[in-house]
PDB file with one MODEL, atoms N, CA, C and O in Angstrom:
MODEL        1
ATOM      1  N   UNK A   1      16.816  96.699  48.075  1.00  0.00           N
ATOM      2  CA  UNK A   1      15.263  95.870  47.680  1.00  0.00           C
ATOM      3  C   UNK A   1      14.832  94.660  48.507  1.00  0.00           C
ATOM      4  O   UNK A   1      14.797  93.453  48.269  1.00  0.00           O
ATOM      5  N   UNK A   2      14.498  95.457  49.629  1.00  0.00           N
ATOM      6  CA  UNK A   2      14.050  94.280  50.753  1.00  0.00           C
ATOM      7  C   UNK A   2      13.007  93.852  50.198  1.00  0.00           C
ATOM      8  O   UNK A   2      12.821  92.660  50.440  1.00  0.00           O
ATOM      9  N   UNK A   3      11.961  94.497  49.313  1.00  0.00           N
ATOM     10  CA  UNK A   3      10.713  93.906  48.972  1.00  0.00           C
ATOM     11  C   UNK A   3      10.754  93.727  47.735  1.00  0.00           C
ATOM     12  O   UNK A   3       9.745  94.047  47.106  1.00  0.00           O
ATOM     13  N   UNK A   4      11.787  93.228  47.077  1.00  0.00           N
ATOM     14  CA  UNK A   4      11.905  92.519  45.707  1.00  0.00           C
ATOM     15  C   UNK A   4      11.461  91.140  46.062  1.00  0.00           C
ATOM     16  O   UNK A   4      11.947  90.487  46.986  1.00  0.00           O
ATOM     17  N   UNK A   5      10.383  90.687  45.168  1.00  0.00           N
ATOM     18  CA  UNK A   5       9.566  89.459  44.844  1.00  0.00           C
ATOM     19  C   UNK A   5      10.042  88.544  43.913  1.00  0.00           C
ATOM     20  O   UNK A   5      10.193  87.339  44.114  1.00  0.00           O
ATOM     21  N   UNK A   6      10.338  89.323  42.603  1.00  0.00           N
ATOM     22  CA  UNK A   6      10.620  88.298  41.233  1.00  0.00           C
ATOM     23  C   UNK A   6      11.950  89.226  40.493  1.00  0.00           C
ATOM     24  O   UNK A   6      12.186  90.427  40.360  1.00  0.00           O
ATOM     25  N   UNK A   7      12.473  88.261  40.203  1.00  0.00           N
ATOM     26  CA  UNK A   7      13.783  88.627  39.362  1.00  0.00           C
ATOM     27  C   UNK A   7      13.772  87.941  38.169  1.00  0.00           C
ATOM     28  O   UNK A   7      13.961  86.724  38.194  1.00  0.00           O
ATOM     29  N   UNK A   8      13.574  88.543  37.075  1.00  0.00           N
ATOM     30  CA  UNK A   8      13.457  87.605  35.628  1.00  0.00           C
ATOM     31  C   UNK A   8      14.833  88.688  35.075  1.00  0.00           C
ATOM     32  O   UNK A   8      14.937  89.913  35.135  1.00  0.00           O
ATOM     33  N   UNK A   9      15.596  87.835  34.639  1.00  0.00           N
ATOM     34  CA  UNK A   9      16.693  88.462  33.910  1.00  0.00           C
ATOM     35  C   UNK A   9      17.273  87.393  32.778  1.00  0.00           C
ATOM     36  O   UNK A   9      18.389  86.887  32.658  1.00  0.00           O
ATOM     37  N   UNK A  10      15.897  87.242  31.895  1.00  0.00           N
ATOM     38  CA  UNK A  10      16.751  86.099  30.745  1.00  0.00           C
ATOM     39  C   UNK A  10      17.093  86.602  29.671  1.00  0.00           C
ATOM     40  O   UNK A  10      16.521  87.530  29.098  1.00  0.00           O
ATOM     41  N   UNK A  11      18.147  85.970  29.285  1.00  0.00           N
ATOM     42  CA  UNK A  11      18.929  86.413  28.175  1.00  0.00           C
ATOM     43  C   UNK A  11      19.430  87.760  27.985  1.00  0.00           C
ATOM     44  O   UNK A  11      19.378  88.482  26.989  1.00  0.00           O
ATOM     45  N   UNK A  12      20.022  87.996  29.356  1.00  0.00           N
ATOM     46  CA  UNK A  12      20.980  89.226  29.429  1.00  0.00           C
ATOM     47  C   UNK A  12      22.288  89.079  29.211  1.00  0.00           C
ATOM     48  O   UNK A  12      22.821  90.186  29.285  1.00  0.00           O
ATOM     49  N   UNK A  13      23.201  88.072  28.933  1.00  0.00           N
ATOM     50  CA  UNK A  13      24.522  87.740  28.814  1.00  0.00           C
ATOM     51  C   UNK A  13      24.696  87.441  29.917  1.00  0.00           C
ATOM     52  O   UNK A  13      25.610  86.616  29.913  1.00  0.00           O
ATOM     53  N   UNK A  14      24.273  87.665  31.153  1.00  0.00           N
ATOM     54  CA  UNK A  14      24.970  87.398  32.568  1.00  0.00           C
ATOM     55  C   UNK A  14      25.962  86.291  32.574  1.00  0.00           C
ATOM     56  O   UNK A  14      25.451  85.216  32.261  1.00  0.00           O
ATOM     57  N   UNK A  15      26.978  86.253  32.786  1.00  0.00           N
ATOM     58  CA  UNK A  15      28.110  85.463  33.276  1.00  0.00           C
ATOM     59  C   UNK A  15      28.487  84.357  34.409  1.00  0.00           C
ATOM     60  O   UNK A  15      28.939  83.213  34.449  1.00  0.00           O
ATOM     61  N   UNK A  16      27.999  85.447  35.378  1.00  0.00           N
ATOM     62  CA  UNK A  16      28.239  85.377  36.901  1.00  0.00           C
ATOM     63  C   UNK A  16      27.313  85.776  37.656  1.00  0.00           C
ATOM     64  O   UNK A  16      26.686  86.815  37.450  1.00  0.00           O
ATOM     65  N   UNK A  17      27.048  84.711  38.972  1.00  0.00           N
ATOM     66  CA  UNK A  17      25.829  85.489  39.591  1.00  0.00           C
ATOM     67  C   UNK A  17      26.736  85.249  40.780  1.00  0.00           C
ATOM     68  O   UNK A  17      26.962  84.148  41.282  1.00  0.00           O
ATOM     69  N   UNK A  18      27.354  86.713  41.268  1.00  0.00           N
ATOM     70  CA  UNK A  18      28.191  87.080  42.400  1.00  0.00           C
ATOM     71  C   UNK A  18      27.498  86.762  43.800  1.00  0.00           C
ATOM     72  O   UNK A  18      26.279  86.930  43.854  1.00  0.00           O
ATOM     73  N   UNK A  19      28.142  86.334  44.892  1.00  0.00           N
ATOM     74  CA  UNK A  19      27.524  86.459  46.028  1.00  0.00           C
ATOM     75  C   UNK A  19      26.879  87.759  46.438  1.00  0.00           C
ATOM     76  O   UNK A  19      25.743  87.966  46.864  1.00  0.00           O
ATOM     77  N   UNK A  20      27.917  88.614  46.198  1.00  0.00           N
ATOM     78  CA  UNK A  20      27.844  90.411  46.786  1.00  0.00           C
ATOM     79  C   UNK A  20      26.504  90.527  46.124  1.00  0.00           C
ATOM     80  O   UNK A  20      25.574  90.891  46.843  1.00  0.00           O
ATOM     81  N   UNK A  21      26.269  90.271  44.868  1.00  0.00           N
ATOM     82  CA  UNK A  21      25.427  90.593  44.190  1.00  0.00           C
ATOM     83  C   UNK A  21      23.825  90.056  44.012  1.00  0.00           C
ATOM     84  O   UNK A  21      22.874  90.568  43.421  1.00  0.00           O
ATOM     85  N   UNK A  22      23.947  88.838  44.760  1.00  0.00           N
ATOM     86  CA  UNK A  22      22.697  87.990  44.465  1.00  0.00           C
ATOM     87  C   UNK A  22      22.351  87.114  45.643  1.00  0.00           C
ATOM     88  O   UNK A  22      21.302  86.476  45.728  1.00  0.00           O
ATOM     89  N   UNK A  23      23.358  87.132  46.588  1.00  0.00           N
ATOM     90  CA  UNK A  23      23.082  86.004  47.749  1.00  0.00           C
ATOM     91  C   UNK A  23      22.037  86.733  48.898  1.00  0.00           C
ATOM     92  O   UNK A  23      21.276  85.989  49.517  1.00  0.00           O
ATOM     93  N   UNK A  24      22.026  87.755  49.085  1.00  0.00           N
ATOM     94  CA  UNK A  24      20.960  88.473  50.051  1.00  0.00           C
ATOM     95  C   UNK A  24      19.483  88.576  49.543  1.00  0.00           C
ATOM     96  O   UNK A  24      18.538  88.749  50.313  1.00  0.00           O
ATOM     97  N   UNK A  25      19.340  88.438  47.981  1.00  0.00           N
ATOM     98  CA  UNK A  25      18.137  88.749  47.462  1.00  0.00           C
ATOM     99  C   UNK A  25      17.513  87.457  47.060  1.00  0.00           C
ATOM    100  O   UNK A  25      16.289  87.546  46.970  1.00  0.00           O
ATOM    101  N   UNK A  26      18.005  86.284  46.794  1.00  0.00           N
ATOM    102  CA  UNK A  26      17.721  85.316  46.170  1.00  0.00           C
ATOM    103  C   UNK A  26      16.738  84.606  47.083  1.00  0.00           C
ATOM    104  O   UNK A  26      15.573  84.387  46.749  1.00  0.00           O
ATOM    105  N   UNK A  27      17.276  84.245  48.286  1.00  0.00           N
ATOM    106  CA  UNK A  27      16.689  83.354  49.142  1.00  0.00           C
ATOM    107  C   UNK A  27      14.997  83.880  49.286  1.00  0.00           C
ATOM    108  O   UNK A  27      14.081  83.114  49.585  1.00  0.00           O
ATOM    109  N   UNK A  28      14.830  85.408  48.991  1.00  0.00           N
ATOM    110  CA  UNK A  28      13.544  86.374  49.409  1.00  0.00           C
ATOM    111  C   UNK A  28      12.284  85.958  48.278  1.00  0.00           C
ATOM    112  O   UNK A  28      11.076  86.139  48.427  1.00  0.00           O
ATOM    113  N   UNK A  29      13.011  85.336  47.092  1.00  0.00           N
ATOM    114  CA  UNK A  29      12.078  85.279  46.084  1.00  0.00           C
ATOM    115  C   UNK A  29      11.202  84.359  45.618  1.00  0.00           C
ATOM    116  O   UNK A  29      11.425  83.206  45.986  1.00  0.00           O
ATOM    117  N   UNK A  30      10.132  84.566  44.810  1.00  0.00           N
ATOM    118  CA  UNK A  30       9.154  83.924  44.571  1.00  0.00           C
ATOM    119  C   UNK A  30       9.345  83.526  43.216  1.00  0.00           C
ATOM    120  O   UNK A  30       8.970  82.392  42.918  1.00  0.00           O
ATOM    121  N   UNK A  31       9.899  84.304  42.273  1.00  0.00           N
ATOM    122  CA  UNK A  31      10.255  83.957  41.021  1.00  0.00           C
ATOM    123  C   UNK A  31      11.989  84.386  40.985  1.00  0.00           C
ATOM    124  O   UNK A  31      12.550  85.379  41.449  1.00  0.00           O
ATOM    125  N   UNK A  32      12.564  83.166  40.214  1.00  0.00           N
ATOM    126  CA  UNK A  32      14.124  83.763  39.905  1.00  0.00           C
ATOM    127  C   UNK A  32      14.424  83.235  38.242  1.00  0.00           C
ATOM    128  O   UNK A  32      14.764  82.054  38.157  1.00  0.00           O
ATOM    129  N   UNK A  33      14.364  83.710  37.443  1.00  0.00           N
ATOM    130  CA  UNK A  33      14.568  83.398  36.484  1.00  0.00           C
ATOM    131  C   UNK A  33      15.920  83.735  35.503  1.00  0.00           C
ATOM    132  O   UNK A  33      16.228  84.922  35.399  1.00  0.00           O
ATOM    133  N   UNK A  34      16.404  83.129  35.073  1.00  0.00           N
ATOM    134  CA  UNK A  34      18.054  83.598  34.598  1.00  0.00           C
ATOM    135  C   UNK A  34      18.444  82.536  33.471  1.00  0.00           C
ATOM    136  O   UNK A  34      19.589  82.682  33.042  1.00  0.00           O
ATOM    137  N   UNK A  35      17.913  81.789  33.072  1.00  0.00           N
ATOM    138  CA  UNK A  35      17.697  81.062  31.978  1.00  0.00           C
ATOM    139  C   UNK A  35      18.238  82.003  30.781  1.00  0.00           C
ATOM    140  O   UNK A  35      18.320  83.229  30.857  1.00  0.00           O
ATOM    141  N   UNK A  36      18.565  81.281  29.755  1.00  0.00           N
ATOM    142  CA  UNK A  36      19.039  81.898  28.371  1.00  0.00           C
ATOM    143  C   UNK A  36      20.395  82.843  28.709  1.00  0.00           C
ATOM    144  O   UNK A  36      20.663  83.733  27.902  1.00  0.00           O
ATOM    145  N   UNK A  37      21.204  82.670  29.827  1.00  0.00           N
ATOM    146  CA  UNK A  37      22.595  83.415  30.248  1.00  0.00           C
ATOM    147  C   UNK A  37      23.610  82.327  30.400  1.00  0.00           C
ATOM    148  O   UNK A  37      23.505  81.205  30.895  1.00  0.00           O
ATOM    149  N   UNK A  38      24.624  82.950  29.846  1.00  0.00           N
ATOM    150  CA  UNK A  38      26.045  82.255  29.851  1.00  0.00           C
ATOM    151  C   UNK A  38      26.302  81.917  31.095  1.00  0.00           C
ATOM    152  O   UNK A  38      27.069  82.811  31.455  1.00  0.00           O
ATOM    153  N   UNK A  39      26.147  81.154  32.047  1.00  0.00           N
ATOM    154  CA  UNK A  39      26.092  81.133  33.457  1.00  0.00           C
ATOM    155  C   UNK A  39      27.439  80.584  33.746  1.00  0.00           C
ATOM    156  O   UNK A  39      27.510  79.441  33.295  1.00  0.00           O
ATOM    157  N   UNK A  40      28.718  81.029  34.426  1.00  0.00           N
ATOM    158  CA  UNK A  40      29.648  80.165  34.695  1.00  0.00           C
ATOM    159  C   UNK A  40      29.577  79.737  36.117  1.00  0.00           C
ATOM    160  O   UNK A  40      29.399  80.459  37.097  1.00  0.00           O
ATOM    161  N   UNK A  41      29.750  78.411  36.076  1.00  0.00           N
ATOM    162  CA  UNK A  41      29.219  77.806  37.541  1.00  0.00           C
ATOM    163  C   UNK A  41      30.590  77.330  38.071  1.00  0.00           C
ATOM    164  O   UNK A  41      30.778  76.117  38.167  1.00  0.00           O
ATOM    165  N   UNK A  42      31.535  78.177  38.413  1.00  0.00           N
ATOM    166  CA  UNK A  42      32.570  78.164  39.081  1.00  0.00           C
ATOM    167  C   UNK A  42      32.533  78.522  40.500  1.00  0.00           C
ATOM    168  O   UNK A  42      31.498  78.556  41.165  1.00  0.00           O
ATOM    169  N   UNK A  43      34.024  78.861  41.052  1.00  0.00           N
ATOM    170  CA  UNK A  43      33.586  78.826  42.695  1.00  0.00           C
ATOM    171  C   UNK A  43      32.808  79.956  42.674  1.00  0.00           C
ATOM    172  O   UNK A  43      31.811  79.912  43.395  1.00  0.00           O
ATOM    173  N   UNK A  44      32.999  80.972  42.030  1.00  0.00           N
ATOM    174  CA  UNK A  44      32.195  82.327  42.433  1.00  0.00           C
ATOM    175  C   UNK A  44      30.532  81.937  42.745  1.00  0.00           C
ATOM    176  O   UNK A  44      29.849  82.699  43.429  1.00  0.00           O
ATOM    177  N   UNK A  45      30.110  80.983  42.309  1.00  0.00           N
ATOM    178  CA  UNK A  45      28.557  80.583  42.398  1.00  0.00           C
ATOM    179  C   UNK A  45      28.404  79.682  43.224  1.00  0.00           C
ATOM    180  O   UNK A  45      27.294  79.153  43.170  1.00  0.00           O
ATOM    181  N   UNK A  46      29.538  79.044  44.467  1.00  0.00           N
ATOM    182  CA  UNK A  46      29.240  78.050  45.311  1.00  0.00           C
ATOM    183  C   UNK A  46      28.577  78.666  46.290  1.00  0.00           C
ATOM    184  O   UNK A  46      28.261  77.721  47.013  1.00  0.00           O
ATOM    185  N   UNK A  47      28.062  79.868  46.900  1.00  0.00           N
ATOM    186  CA  UNK A  47      27.165  80.521  47.662  1.00  0.00           C
ATOM    187  C   UNK A  47      25.826  79.809  47.702  1.00  0.00           C
ATOM    188  O   UNK A  47      25.225  79.379  48.686  1.00  0.00           O
ATOM    189  N   UNK A  48      25.439  79.773  46.234  1.00  0.00           N
ATOM    190  CA  UNK A  48      24.097  79.101  45.998  1.00  0.00           C
ATOM    191  C   UNK A  48      23.553  77.770  46.516  1.00  0.00           C
ATOM    192  O   UNK A  48      22.365  77.449  46.546  1.00  0.00           O
ATOM    193  N   UNK A  49      24.648  77.009  46.939  1.00  0.00           N
ATOM    194  CA  UNK A  49      24.347  75.890  47.644  1.00  0.00           C
ATOM    195  C   UNK A  49      24.016  76.026  49.196  1.00  0.00           C
ATOM    196  O   UNK A  49      23.648  75.103  49.923  1.00  0.00           O
ATOM    197  N   UNK A  50      24.180  77.112  49.499  1.00  0.00           N
ATOM    198  CA  UNK A  50      24.021  77.256  50.862  1.00  0.00           C
ATOM    199  C   UNK A  50      22.659  78.200  51.170  1.00  0.00           C
ATOM    200  O   UNK A  50      22.571  78.833  52.222  1.00  0.00           O
ATOM    201  N   UNK A  51      21.851  78.222  50.379  1.00  0.00           N
ATOM    202  CA  UNK A  51      20.681  78.851  50.349  1.00  0.00           C
ATOM    203  C   UNK A  51      19.506  77.723  50.437  1.00  0.00           C
ATOM    204  O   UNK A  51      19.561  76.524  50.167  1.00  0.00           O
ATOM    205  N   UNK A  52      18.737  78.292  50.771  1.00  0.00           N
ATOM    206  CA  UNK A  52      17.362  77.013  50.648  1.00  0.00           C
ATOM    207  C   UNK A  52      16.760  77.291  49.243  1.00  0.00           C
ATOM    208  O   UNK A  52      16.202  78.317  48.854  1.00  0.00           O
ATOM    209  N   UNK A  53      17.007  76.125  48.566  1.00  0.00           N
ATOM    210  CA  UNK A  53      16.354  75.982  47.415  1.00  0.00           C
ATOM    211  C   UNK A  53      15.013  74.965  47.225  1.00  0.00           C
ATOM    212  O   UNK A  53      14.674  74.546  46.118  1.00  0.00           O
ATOM    213  N   UNK A  54      14.496  74.724  48.144  1.00  0.00           N
ATOM    214  CA  UNK A  54      13.635  73.575  48.275  1.00  0.00           C
ATOM    215  C   UNK A  54      12.485  74.142  47.602  1.00  0.00           C
ATOM    216  O   UNK A  54      11.680  73.368  47.084  1.00  0.00           O
ATOM    217  N   UNK A  55      12.272  75.620  47.531  1.00  0.00           N
ATOM    218  CA  UNK A  55      11.003  75.862  46.577  1.00  0.00           C
ATOM    219  C   UNK A  55      11.257  76.435  45.280  1.00  0.00           C
ATOM    220  O   UNK A  55      10.675  77.332  44.671  1.00  0.00           O
ATOM    221  N   UNK A  56      12.249  75.725  44.992  1.00  0.00           N
ATOM    222  CA  UNK A  56      12.831  76.252  43.587  1.00  0.00           C
ATOM    223  C   UNK A  56      12.009  74.979  42.660  1.00  0.00           C
ATOM    224  O   UNK A  56      12.460  73.857  42.428  1.00  0.00           O
ATOM    225  N   UNK A  57      10.900  75.447  42.299  1.00  0.00           N
ATOM    226  CA  UNK A  57      10.163  74.256  41.328  1.00  0.00           C
ATOM    227  C   UNK A  57       9.191  74.921  40.607  1.00  0.00           C
ATOM    228  O   UNK A  57       8.598  75.972  40.848  1.00  0.00           O
ATOM    229  N   UNK A  58       9.099  73.921  39.417  1.00  0.00           N
ATOM    230  CA  UNK A  58       7.979  74.558  38.411  1.00  0.00           C
ATOM    231  C   UNK A  58       8.939  75.935  37.344  1.00  0.00           C
ATOM    232  O   UNK A  58      10.116  76.236  37.543  1.00  0.00           O
ATOM    233  N   UNK A  59       8.274  76.392  36.550  1.00  0.00           N
ATOM    234  CA  UNK A  59       9.010  77.632  35.997  1.00  0.00           C
ATOM    235  C   UNK A  59       9.415  78.636  36.565  1.00  0.00           C
ATOM    236  O   UNK A  59      10.189  79.389  35.975  1.00  0.00           O
ATOM    237  N   UNK A  60       9.116  78.820  37.472  1.00  0.00           N
ATOM    238  CA  UNK A  60       9.300  80.189  38.686  1.00  0.00           C
ATOM    239  C   UNK A  60      11.005  80.352  38.895  1.00  0.00           C
ATOM    240  O   UNK A  60      11.494  81.466  39.080  1.00  0.00           O
ATOM    241  N   UNK A  61      11.630  79.426  38.855  1.00  0.00           N
ATOM    242  CA  UNK A  61      12.951  79.013  38.909  1.00  0.00           C
ATOM    243  C   UNK A  61      13.648  78.638  38.087  1.00  0.00           C
ATOM    244  O   UNK A  61      13.555  77.420  37.936  1.00  0.00           O
ATOM    245  N   UNK A  62      14.519  79.237  37.281  1.00  0.00           N
ATOM    246  CA  UNK A  62      15.425  78.605  36.075  1.00  0.00           C
ATOM    247  C   UNK A  62      16.798  79.130  36.222  1.00  0.00           C
ATOM    248  O   UNK A  62      17.240  80.039  36.925  1.00  0.00           O
ATOM    249  N   UNK A  63      17.361  78.329  35.384  1.00  0.00           N
ATOM    250  CA  UNK A  63      19.171  78.770  34.927  1.00  0.00           C
ATOM    251  C   UNK A  63      19.612  77.853  35.186  1.00  0.00           C
ATOM    252  O   UNK A  63      19.464  77.168  36.198  1.00  0.00           O
ATOM    253  N   UNK A  64      20.472  77.641  33.939  1.00  0.00           N
ATOM    254  CA  UNK A  64      21.726  76.444  33.629  1.00  0.00           C
ATOM    255  C   UNK A  64      23.058  76.904  33.477  1.00  0.00           C
ATOM    256  O   UNK A  64      23.428  78.032  33.149  1.00  0.00           O
ATOM    257  N   UNK A  65      23.960  75.577  33.844  1.00  0.00           N
ATOM    258  CA  UNK A  65      25.384  76.181  33.810  1.00  0.00           C
ATOM    259  C   UNK A  65      25.569  76.027  32.017  1.00  0.00           C
ATOM    260  O   UNK A  65      24.858  75.452  31.194  1.00  0.00           O
ATOM    261  N   UNK A  66      26.646  76.692  31.889  1.00  0.00           N
ATOM    262  CA  UNK A  66      27.127  76.908  30.706  1.00  0.00           C
ATOM    263  C   UNK A  66      28.678  76.557  30.869  1.00  0.00           C
ATOM    264  O   UNK A  66      29.308  76.227  29.864  1.00  0.00           O
ATOM    265  N   UNK A  67      29.271  76.619  32.052  1.00  0.00           N
ATOM    266  CA  UNK A  67      30.648  76.190  32.182  1.00  0.00           C
ATOM    267  C   UNK A  67      30.887  75.905  33.643  1.00  0.00           C
ATOM    268  O   UNK A  67      30.075  76.301  34.479  1.00  0.00           O
ATOM    269  N   UNK A  68      31.853  75.306  33.948  1.00  0.00           N
ATOM    270  CA  UNK A  68      32.706  74.677  33.147  1.00  0.00           C
ATOM    271  C   UNK A  68      32.181  73.232  32.559  1.00  0.00           C
ATOM    272  O   UNK A  68      31.213  72.680  33.083  1.00  0.00           O
ATOM    273  N   UNK A  69      32.747  72.759  31.647  1.00  0.00           N
ATOM    274  CA  UNK A  69      32.575  71.747  31.031  1.00  0.00           C
ATOM    275  C   UNK A  69      31.499  70.705  31.710  1.00  0.00           C
ATOM    276  O   UNK A  69      30.354  70.456  31.333  1.00  0.00           O
ATOM    277  N   UNK A  70      32.281  70.136  32.914  1.00  0.00           N
ATOM    278  CA  UNK A  70      31.218  69.217  33.592  1.00  0.00           C
ATOM    279  C   UNK A  70      30.062  69.492  34.157  1.00  0.00           C
ATOM    280  O   UNK A  70      29.326  68.577  34.525  1.00  0.00           O
ATOM    281  N   UNK A  71      29.703  70.891  34.323  1.00  0.00           N
ATOM    282  CA  UNK A  71      28.513  71.421  34.702  1.00  0.00           C
ATOM    283  C   UNK A  71      27.578  72.034  33.598  1.00  0.00           C
ATOM    284  O   UNK A  71      26.623  72.802  33.718  1.00  0.00           O
ATOM    285  N   UNK A  72      28.207  71.394  32.360  1.00  0.00           N
ATOM    286  CA  UNK A  72      27.509  72.386  31.443  1.00  0.00           C
ATOM    287  C   UNK A  72      26.183  71.875  31.241  1.00  0.00           C
ATOM    288  O   UNK A  72      26.136  70.675  30.970  1.00  0.00           O
ATOM    289  N   UNK A  73      24.889  72.612  31.320  1.00  0.00           N
ATOM    290  CA  UNK A  73      23.441  72.224  31.222  1.00  0.00           C
ATOM    291  C   UNK A  73      22.821  71.697  32.103  1.00  0.00           C
ATOM    292  O   UNK A  73      21.763  71.097  31.920  1.00  0.00           O
ATOM    293  N   UNK A  74      23.542  71.879  33.498  1.00  0.00           N
ATOM    294  CA  UNK A  74      23.489  71.555  35.299  1.00  0.00           C
ATOM    295  C   UNK A  74      22.267  72.667  35.521  1.00  0.00           C
ATOM    296  O   UNK A  74      22.448  73.838  35.188  1.00  0.00           O
ATOM    297  N   UNK A  75      21.272  72.314  35.985  1.00  0.00           N
ATOM    298  CA  UNK A  75      20.122  73.475  36.538  1.00  0.00           C
ATOM    299  C   UNK A  75      21.001  73.911  37.875  1.00  0.00           C
ATOM    300  O   UNK A  75      21.834  73.268  38.513  1.00  0.00           O
ATOM    301  N   UNK A  76      20.588  75.000  38.015  1.00  0.00           N
ATOM    302  CA  UNK A  76      21.296  75.914  39.208  1.00  0.00           C
ATOM    303  C   UNK A  76      20.553  75.347  40.272  1.00  0.00           C
ATOM    304  O   UNK A  76      21.383  75.328  41.182  1.00  0.00           O
ATOM    305  N   UNK A  77      19.734  74.979  40.619  1.00  0.00           N
ATOM    306  CA  UNK A  77      18.891  74.120  41.739  1.00  0.00           C
ATOM    307  C   UNK A  77      19.410  72.678  41.850  1.00  0.00           C
ATOM    308  O   UNK A  77      18.984  72.082  42.840  1.00  0.00           O
ATOM    309  N   UNK A  78      20.111  72.094  41.172  1.00  0.00           N
ATOM    310  CA  UNK A  78      20.891  70.736  41.075  1.00  0.00           C
ATOM    311  C   UNK A  78      22.339  70.915  41.737  1.00  0.00           C
ATOM    312  O   UNK A  78      23.017  70.042  42.278  1.00  0.00           O
ATOM    313  N   UNK A  79      22.628  72.224  41.564  1.00  0.00           N
ATOM    314  CA  UNK A  79      24.398  72.275  42.271  1.00  0.00           C
ATOM    315  C   UNK A  79      23.773  71.997  43.721  1.00  0.00           C
ATOM    316  O   UNK A  79      22.754  72.166  44.391  1.00  0.00           O
ATOM    317  N   UNK A  80      25.270  71.371  43.762  1.00  0.00           N
ATOM    318  CA  UNK A  80      25.411  71.008  45.409  1.00  0.00           C
ATOM    319  C   UNK A  80      26.821  71.063  45.884  1.00  0.00           C
ATOM    320  O   UNK A  80      27.618  71.585  45.104  1.00  0.00           O
ATOM    321  N   UNK A  81      27.239  70.653  46.933  1.00  0.00           N
ATOM    322  CA  UNK A  81      28.755  70.904  47.437  1.00  0.00           C
ATOM    323  C   UNK A  81      29.680  70.034  46.699  1.00  0.00           C
ATOM    324  O   UNK A  81      30.800  70.497  46.484  1.00  0.00           O
ATOM    325  N   UNK A  82      29.386  68.759  46.240  1.00  0.00           N
ATOM    326  CA  UNK A  82      30.405  68.179  45.569  1.00  0.00           C
ATOM    327  C   UNK A  82      30.612  68.542  44.378  1.00  0.00           C
ATOM    328  O   UNK A  82      31.304  67.801  43.680  1.00  0.00           O
ATOM    329  N   UNK A  83      30.174  69.549  43.916  1.00  0.00           N
ATOM    330  CA  UNK A  83      30.452  70.483  42.601  1.00  0.00           C
ATOM    331  C   UNK A  83      31.467  71.368  42.697  1.00  0.00           C
ATOM    332  O   UNK A  83      32.134  71.836  41.774  1.00  0.00           O
ATOM    333  N   UNK A  84      31.559  71.588  43.920  1.00  0.00           N
ATOM    334  CA  UNK A  84      32.480  72.707  44.266  1.00  0.00           C
ATOM    335  C   UNK A  84      33.760  72.301  45.149  1.00  0.00           C
ATOM    336  O   UNK A  84      34.522  73.144  45.622  1.00  0.00           O
ATOM    337  N   UNK A  85      33.928  70.727  45.341  1.00  0.00           N
ATOM    338  CA  UNK A  85      34.988  70.425  46.599  1.00  0.00           C
ATOM    339  C   UNK A  85      36.336  71.126  46.114  1.00  0.00           C
ATOM    340  O   UNK A  85      37.052  71.545  47.023  1.00  0.00           O
ATOM    341  N   UNK A  86      36.789  71.316  44.772  1.00  0.00           N
ATOM    342  CA  UNK A  86      38.096  71.933  44.222  1.00  0.00           C
ATOM    343  C   UNK A  86      38.067  73.689  44.941  1.00  0.00           C
ATOM    344  O   UNK A  86      39.097  74.360  44.879  1.00  0.00           O
ATOM    345  N   UNK A  87      37.041  74.149  45.459  1.00  0.00           N
ATOM    346  CA  UNK A  87      36.924  75.570  45.552  1.00  0.00           C
ATOM    347  C   UNK A  87      37.245  75.672  46.955  1.00  0.00           C
ATOM    348  O   UNK A  87      36.779  74.975  47.856  1.00  0.00           O
ATOM    349  N   UNK A  88      38.270  76.815  47.078  1.00  0.00           N
ATOM    350  CA  UNK A  88      38.555  77.356  48.719  1.00  0.00           C
ATOM    351  C   UNK A  88      37.817  78.946  48.814  1.00  0.00           C
ATOM    352  O   UNK A  88      37.872  79.888  48.023  1.00  0.00           O
ATOM    353  N   UNK A  89      37.218  78.817  49.941  1.00  0.00           N
ATOM    354  CA  UNK A  89      36.605  79.827  50.501  1.00  0.00           C
ATOM    355  C   UNK A  89      37.287  81.102  50.932  1.00  0.00           C
ATOM    356  O   UNK A  89      36.633  82.006  51.454  1.00  0.00           O
TER     357      UNK A  89
ENDMDL
END
């Protein structure tokens, strides 16, 4: 999907955003809407901290963690390496 610019998967019951599925396309997107999904922000989503999220502003980029408890409600764009210190690569 080299020409994909928008990805809107709102309310699809997505629980994980794995590196294999998303890491290569997310940095190229102009729209990334993932809200209303039960996204688990465990070690499998640590990859998201390594991509440039500086353009993730406004309503074009959305998604929040629902687990673990300490990250519940945290926006995907607010995640940083300190949230994954317990993870092993």
